[in-house]
C-alpha positions as CSV (number, residue, x, y, z in Angstrom):
1,M,-74.9,68.1,55.4
2,S,-76.3,69.7,59.1
3,R,-78.4,67.0,59.9
4,V,-76.0,64.5,59.5
5,E,-73.4,66.2,61.3
6,R,-75.9,67.1,64.3
7,G,-76.7,63.6,64.9
8,V,-80.2,64.0,64.0
9,T,-79.9,61.7,60.5
10,V,-78.2,58.7,59.7
11,P,-77.3,59.4,55.5
12,S,-78.0,56.5,53.1
13,L,-75.5,54.7,51.0
14,P,-76.1,56.9,48.2
15,T,-76.7,59.7,50.1
16,L,-73.2,59.2,51.2
17,E,-71.3,58.5,48.5
18,R,-72.4,61.9,46.7
19,L,-71.2,63.4,49.9
20,L,-67.9,62.2,50.6
21,R,-67.8,62.3,46.4
22,A,-68.2,66.4,47.0
23,M,-65.0,66.1,49.6
24,G,-63.0,65.0,46.8
25,L,-63.2,60.8,48.0
26,R,-64.2,57.7,47.6
27,L,-65.8,55.2,49.6
28,R,-64.1,51.8,48.9
29,L,-66.1,48.8,51.2
30,E,-63.7,45.2,51.6
31,V,-64.8,42.1,52.5
32,E,-62.8,40.0,54.5
33,P,-63.0,36.3,56.6
34,I,-63.6,36.6,60.5
35,P,-61.0,34.1,62.2
36,T,-62.8,31.2,63.6
37,G,-61.4,31.0,67.2
38,N,-62.5,28.0,67.6
39,S,-60.7,26.3,70.6
40,T,-60.1,22.7,72.3
41,P,-62.6,22.3,75.4
42,E,-59.1,21.9,77.4
43,E,-57.9,25.2,75.9
44,L,-61.4,26.9,76.9
45,R,-60.9,25.2,80.3
46,R,-57.1,26.0,81.4
47,A,-58.2,30.0,79.9
48,Y,-61.4,30.2,81.7
49,L,-60.2,29.5,85.4
50,S,-56.4,31.3,84.4
51,S,-58.1,35.0,84.4
52,T,-59.4,37.0,86.8
53,P,-63.3,37.5,88.4
54,E,-63.1,41.2,86.6
55,Q,-61.6,39.5,83.7
56,R,-64.3,36.4,83.4
57,I,-67.2,39.1,83.4
58,E,-65.3,41.7,80.5
59,E,-64.9,38.6,78.5
60,A,-68.8,38.4,79.5
61,M,-69.7,41.5,78.7
62,A,-67.7,41.6,75.1
63,L,-69.3,38.8,74.4
64,S,-72.9,39.6,74.9
65,R,-72.3,43.2,72.8
66,S,-72.0,40.5,69.7
């Protein structure tokens, strides 16, 4: 537990489940669809032209992270 708390190790899923169970908790995972966000080229062009250079840089950085 100490190694997990100190960030020395990342627990496997079974270990995480055991740790949570010891704390009286249960791990629950859910799956949900990701919004597609499809836009027409014209909508994308309007959004791009209406944003500031700073906003464009921030969006490019966010896209590069994903």
